[in-house]
C-alpha positions as CSV (number, residue, x, y, z in Angstrom):
1,X,-15.3,18.4,-29.9
2,X,-15.6,21.6,-32.1
3,X,-13.7,24.5,-31.2
4,X,-11.2,27.3,-32.2
5,X,-7.8,26.0,-33.2
6,X,-4.3,27.5,-34.1
7,X,-2.2,24.7,-35.8
8,X,0.5,25.9,-38.1
9,X,0.9,22.6,-40.1
10,X,-2.5,22.6,-41.2
11,X,-3.8,26.2,-41.2
12,X,-0.7,28.5,-41.5
13,X,-1.1,31.4,-39.2
14,X,-4.8,31.5,-39.3
15,X,-7.1,31.2,-36.4
16,X,-9.9,28.8,-37.3
17,X,-13.1,27.1,-35.9
18,X,-12.8,23.4,-36.3
19,X,-16.3,22.3,-36.5
20,X,-17.4,18.6,-36.1
21,X,-19.4,18.0,-39.1
22,X,-22.1,15.8,-37.7
23,X,-22.6,18.0,-34.4
24,X,-23.3,21.1,-36.8
25,X,-25.3,18.9,-39.2
26,X,-27.5,17.8,-36.2
27,X,-27.9,21.6,-35.3
28,X,-28.7,22.6,-38.7
29,X,-31.4,20.0,-39.2
30,X,-32.9,20.6,-35.8
31,X,-33.1,24.2,-36.2
32,X,-33.4,25.1,-39.9
33,X,-34.6,21.8,-41.7
34,X,-33.9,23.1,-45.4
35,X,-32.4,19.6,-46.4
36,X,-29.3,21.2,-47.7
37,X,-25.4,21.3,-46.9
38,X,-24.9,23.5,-44.2
39,X,-21.4,24.4,-45.1
40,X,-22.2,25.4,-48.5
41,X,-25.8,26.7,-48.1
42,X,-25.3,28.8,-45.1
43,X,-21.7,28.9,-43.6
44,X,-20.1,29.9,-47.1
45,X,-23.0,32.3,-48.2
46,X,-22.4,34.1,-44.6
47,X,-18.8,34.8,-45.4
48,X,-17.0,32.3,-43.8
49,X,-14.3,30.4,-45.7
50,X,-13.5,26.6,-45.5
51,X,-9.8,26.1,-45.0
52,X,-10.0,22.4,-44.7
53,X,-12.7,19.6,-44.9
54,X,-12.1,16.0,-44.3
55,X,-12.5,13.1,-41.7
56,X,-15.7,14.7,-40.6
57,X,-14.2,18.0,-39.7
58,X,-14.5,21.3,-41.5
59,X,-12.1,24.4,-40.4
60,X,-13.8,27.7,-41.0
61,X,-12.7,31.3,-41.0
62,X,-14.7,34.4,-41.2
63,X,-15.9,37.7,-40.0
64,X,-17.2,37.5,-36.5
65,X,-15.9,33.9,-36.1
66,X,-12.3,34.1,-36.0
67,X,-11.6,37.4,-37.7
68,X,-11.4,40.6,-35.8
69,X,-12.5,39.0,-32.7
70,X,-11.6,39.2,-29.0
71,X,-9.7,35.9,-28.6
72,X,-10.2,36.0,-24.9
73,X,-14.0,36.0,-25.6
74,X,-14.5,33.7,-28.4
75,X,-17.9,31.9,-29.1
76,X,-19.4,30.2,-32.1
77,X,-22.5,32.4,-32.0
78,X,-21.7,33.9,-35.7
79,X,-21.5,30.2,-37.0
80,X,-24.5,29.1,-35.0
81,X,-26.4,32.4,-36.7
82,X,-25.2,31.3,-40.3
83,X,-26.1,27.6,-39.7
84,X,-29.7,27.9,-38.0
85,X,-30.5,31.4,-39.1
86,X,-31.2,32.2,-35.3
87,X,-29.0,34.5,-33.1
88,X,-26.4,32.6,-31.4
89,X,-27.2,31.4,-27.8
90,X,-23.6,30.4,-26.5
91,X,-23.1,32.4,-23.5
92,X,-19.9,30.5,-22.7
93,X,-16.4,31.2,-23.9
94,X,-14.1,29.0,-25.7
95,X,-10.2,29.2,-25.2
96,X,-8.0,28.5,-28.5
97,X,-6.5,25.0,-28.6
98,X,-3.1,25.7,-29.8
99,X,-1.4,22.6,-31.7
100,X,2.3,22.6,-31.7
101,X,3.4,20.4,-34.6
102,X,7.1,21.6,-34.7
103,X,9.8,18.9,-35.1
104,X,11.1,19.1,-31.5
105,X,7.3,19.3,-30.3
106,X,6.8,15.6,-31.3
107,X,10.0,14.8,-29.3
108,X,8.9,16.6,-26.3
109,X,5.6,14.9,-26.2
110,X,7.2,11.3,-26.8
111,X,9.4,11.9,-23.9
112,X,6.5,12.8,-21.6
113,X,4.6,9.8,-22.9
114,X,7.8,7.4,-22.4
115,X,8.0,9.0,-18.9
116,X,4.6,8.0,-18.0
117,X,4.7,4.6,-19.7
118,X,8.0,4.0,-18.3
119,X,6.8,4.5,-14.6
120,X,3.8,2.1,-15.5
121,X,6.2,-0.5,-17.1
122,X,8.6,-0.1,-13.9
123,X,5.6,-0.6,-11.3
124,X,4.8,-3.8,-13.4
125,X,8.4,-5.1,-13.3
126,X,8.4,-4.6,-9.7
127,X,5.4,-6.9,-9.5
128,X,2.7,-5.1,-7.5
129,X,0.6,-7.9,-5.9
130,X,-2.7,-8.6,-7.5
131,X,-5.6,-6.5,-6.3
132,X,-8.3,-7.7,-3.8
133,X,-11.0,-7.0,-6.4
134,X,-8.9,-9.0,-9.2
135,X,-8.6,-12.0,-6.5
136,X,-12.3,-11.9,-5.9
137,X,-13.0,-12.1,-9.5
138,X,-10.5,-14.7,-10.1
139,X,-11.9,-16.9,-7.5
140,X,-15.3,-16.7,-9.1
141,X,-13.8,-17.6,-12.6
142,X,-12.0,-20.6,-11.3
143,X,-14.9,-22.4,-10.3
144,X,-16.4,-21.8,-13.7
145,X,-13.2,-22.8,-15.6
146,X,-12.3,-26.2,-14.2
147,X,-9.0,-27.3,-13.0
148,X,-7.4,-28.0,-16.4
149,X,-8.3,-24.7,-18.0
150,X,-7.4,-22.9,-15.1
151,X,-4.0,-24.5,-14.8
152,X,-3.0,-23.8,-18.5
153,X,-4.4,-20.4,-18.5
154,X,-2.5,-19.7,-15.1
155,X,0.9,-21.0,-16.6
156,X,0.5,-18.8,-19.7
157,X,-0.7,-15.7,-17.9
158,X,2.8,-16.0,-15.5
159,X,5.1,-16.7,-18.2
160,X,7.8,-14.2,-18.5
161,X,6.5,-12.4,-15.2
162,X,8.8,-13.7,-12.7
163,X,6.0,-15.7,-11.0
164,X,6.5,-19.4,-11.2
165,X,3.9,-21.5,-12.6
166,X,1.5,-23.3,-10.5
167,X,2.9,-26.3,-8.7
168,X,1.2,-29.7,-8.8
169,X,0.1,-29.9,-5.4
170,X,-0.3,-26.1,-5.0
171,X,-3.7,-25.0,-3.9
172,X,-5.7,-22.5,-6.0
173,X,-5.7,-19.8,-3.5
174,X,-1.9,-20.0,-2.7
175,X,-1.3,-19.8,-6.6
176,X,-3.6,-16.9,-6.8
177,X,-2.1,-15.2,-4.0
178,X,1.4,-15.1,-5.8
179,X,0.0,-13.4,-8.7
180,X,1.4,-9.8,-9.7
181,X,-1.6,-7.2,-11.1
182,X,-0.4,-7.7,-14.6
183,X,-0.4,-11.4,-14.4
184,X,-3.8,-11.3,-12.7
185,X,-5.1,-9.1,-15.5
186,X,-4.0,-11.6,-18.1
187,X,-5.4,-14.5,-16.3
188,X,-8.8,-12.7,-16.1
189,X,-8.6,-12.1,-19.8
190,X,-7.8,-15.9,-20.5
191,X,-10.5,-17.2,-18.4
192,X,-13.3,-14.8,-19.3
193,X,-12.9,-15.7,-23.1
194,X,-14.8,-18.8,-24.3
């Protein structure tokens, strides 16, 4: 999504408007239709400077867009007018997305991600039982798969989870009742694939 950004790694101290190229190209073709590149034919002649371009994004600065503007009430009206030749119609205000790329910032975000995924791994290790929806879906799949395919997929899905493989005389319902959420997910995936 396009928006106002402060990213010291990519843009220094500049406030930029990161424009999603495909979005603004659609605006341009729908409202102008000149067939030219919207950046070189409209944005640059209007006084905007291309700070960075690539991967479908164009970062722009310029008067009325990011320079000498009230940052608490930013809109992309100036860019809209430059690209389409019509007055901007955006009444909403965009906040500035601040991207922190300092060395210790990455460590903080990794720690936060590890905390989230660690909690998920801990819940999976505890072996939350399979949900009612998973069991209902598995009952449907069991009938379609056949006993041999089901047994092979079951043993593979429970390997390393702490759930014992299916016993020779164990009923299908009893085996399914022992599944954890994670093992049920693996079993569903195995049975759905041809």
